[in-house]
C-alpha positions in Angstrom: 59.2 95.5 68.7 61.4 92.3 69.7 63.3 92.9 73.0 66.4 94.6 72.9 69.8 94.8 75.7 70.6 98.2 77.2 74.0 96.6 78.7 76.7 94.6 78.2 76.4 90.9 78.6 79.8 90.0 79.7 79.8 93.2 82.1 76.4 91.7 84.0 77.9 88.2 84.3 81.0 89.5 85.7 79.0 91.3 88.2 77.1 88.8 89.0 79.7 86.0 89.2 81.1 87.9 92.4 77.6 87.9 93.7 77.7 83.9 93.5 81.3 83.6 94.3 80.6 85.8 97.5 77.6 84.5 98.6 77.4 80.7 97.1 74.3 80.4 94.7 71.3 79.5 97.0 71.9 82.7 99.2 72.1 85.0 96.4 68.7 86.4 95.6 67.4 88.0 92.8 67.5 91.0 94.6 71.0 90.8 95.1 72.2 90.3 91.4 69.5 92.7 90.1 71.3 95.3 92.4 74.9 94.1 91.5 74.4 94.1 87.9 72.3 97.1 87.8 69.6 95.5 85.4 65.9 95.1 86.1 64.6 91.4 86.8 62.7 91.5 83.7 66.2 92.3 81.4 67.9 89.8 83.7 65.1 86.6 82.7 65.0 88.1 79.0 68.9 87.8 78.5 69.8 85.0 80.5 66.6 82.9 81.3 66.8 82.8 85.4 69.4 82.6 88.5 70.5 78.9 87.1 71.1 79.7 83.7 73.1 82.9 84.9 74.9 81.0 87.1 76.0 78.5 84.5 77.4 81.6 82.8 79.3 83.3 86.0 81.0 79.5 86.4 82.0 79.5 82.8 83.6 82.5 83.0 85.6 81.9 85.8 86.4 78.3 84.6 87.8 80.2 81.2 89.6 82.9 83.2 91.3 80.1 85.1 92.1 77.8 82.0 93.9 80.9 80.3 95.9 80.9 84.0 96.8 77.0 83.4 97.9 78.3 80.0 100.3 81.1 80.9 102.0 78.6 83.7 102.2 76.0 80.9 103.7 78.5 78.3 106.7 79.1 81.1 107.7 75.9 79.7 109.4 74.8 82.9 107.3 72.3 84.4 108.4 72.3 88.2 108.7 76.3 88.1 104.9 76.3 87.1 103.7 73.7 89.6 106.0 75.8 92.3 104.7 79.3 90.5 100.9 77.8 91.2 100.7 77.2 94.5 102.7 80.4 95.6 100.2 82.3 93.5 97.5 80.1 95.6 98.9 81.4 98.9 99.9 84.4 97.7 95.7 85.0 96.8 94.3 84.2 99.8 97.0 86.4 101.9 95.1 89.3 99.6 91.3 88.1 99.1 90.0 90.5 101.9 86.5 88.7 101.3 88.1 85.3 101.6 86.3 84.5 98.6 88.7 81.3 98.1 87.9 79.7 94.0 84.4 79.9 93.0 84.8 76.6 91.4 86.1 74.8 94.8 83.8 76.5 96.3 80.6 75.1 94.2 81.9 71.2 94.3 80.4 70.3 97.6 77.0 71.9 96.7 76.7 69.8 93.1 73.8 67.9 94.6 71.7 70.7 94.6 72.7 72.6 90.9 71.8 71.0 87.9 74.1 68.5 85.4 75.6 71.6 83.6 77.1 72.7 86.9 78.2 69.6 87.8 79.9 69.5 84.1 81.9 72.5 84.5 82.9 71.8 88.0 83.9 68.0 87.4 86.2 69.3 84.1 87.6 72.1 86.0 88.8 70.0 88.3 90.2 67.4 86.2 91.4 70.2 84.2 93.5 71.0 87.1 94.7 67.4 87.9 95.6 67.0 84.1 97.8 70.2 84.3 99.7 69.1 87.5 99.7 65.3 85.5 101.4 67.2 82.5 104.0 68.9 84.6 105.3 66.0 86.5 105.7 63.9 83.5 107.3 66.9 81.1 109.4 67.0 84.0 110.1 63.5 84.6 111.0 63.6 80.5 113.3 66.0 81.0 115.0 63.9 84.1 114.0 67.2 86.3 111.5 65.1 88.3 112.3 61.7 89.4 110.5 58.2 87.3 109.7 56.7 90.4 107.1 59.3 91.4 103.4 58.1 90.1 102.5 61.0 87.8 98.6 60.3 88.1 98.6 59.4 91.5 100.5 62.4 92.8 98.5 64.7 90.5 95.4 63.4 92.5 97.5 64.5 95.5 98.0 67.6 94.6 94.6 68.4 93.6 93.5 67.7 96.7 96.1 69.7 98.3 94.6 72.9 96.6 91.6 72.3 97.4 92.6 72.3 101.6 94.3 75.1 100.6 91.7 77.2 99.1 89.4 76.2 101.8 91.6 77.2 104.9 92.8 80.0 102.7 88.9 81.4 104.0 89.6 82.5 107.3 90.6 79.5 109.0 94.8 79.3 108.3 97.3 81.9 108.4 99.9 82.5 105.7 102.7 80.6 107.7 100.1 77.6 107.9 99.1 77.8 104.0 102.9 78.0 103.4 103.7 74.6 105.1 100.9 73.3 103.4 102.5 74.4 99.9 105.5 73.4 100.7 104.6 69.9 101.5 102.5 69.4 97.9 106.2 70.7 96.4 107.8 68.4 97.8 105.9 65.5 96.9 108.3 66.3 93.6 111.0 67.3 95.2 110.8 70.8 95.1 111.7 73.6 97.6 109.8 76.4 97.7 111.4 79.3 96.4 109.4 81.4 94.3 
């Protein structure tokens, strides 16, 4: 008789994502994953193939949720406000994140050498999409006369991404709200936005 799943795969991936997000890939043990997801070791291997494959699915889930969030911001049809809102939410998230998890994607970036090509691809694509979001917002705002055309969109988008990474890392128990807000305000000044979101 073929093996049949007796659990919701999406729910298991969501629970595993929280374990990986909190602990990181290496420290997250199979015992942690089994305990958190509520499925047996055999079921985990049958459904996902192993820890690395479950990590890939978890990272993809996070990436898709973040992609949907960026689409919501762009749908505001006010690119300057979209960027301001983005940084405001990052600061707010750092303050309300009791577990100080930060960003799963950014947390994984320094560990790329320990992962396979699939994880590397997800992280690199995710970071490129964030940079592209900033670049598109700047270019649309420039086309509407809301941001000076003297600002180099591509270089500024890269700088905004770097500041985002800094905020996510420093927001995990290093910088307080005032310090994080200062960094976010400096990011917004790159595109002549006053932080009032």
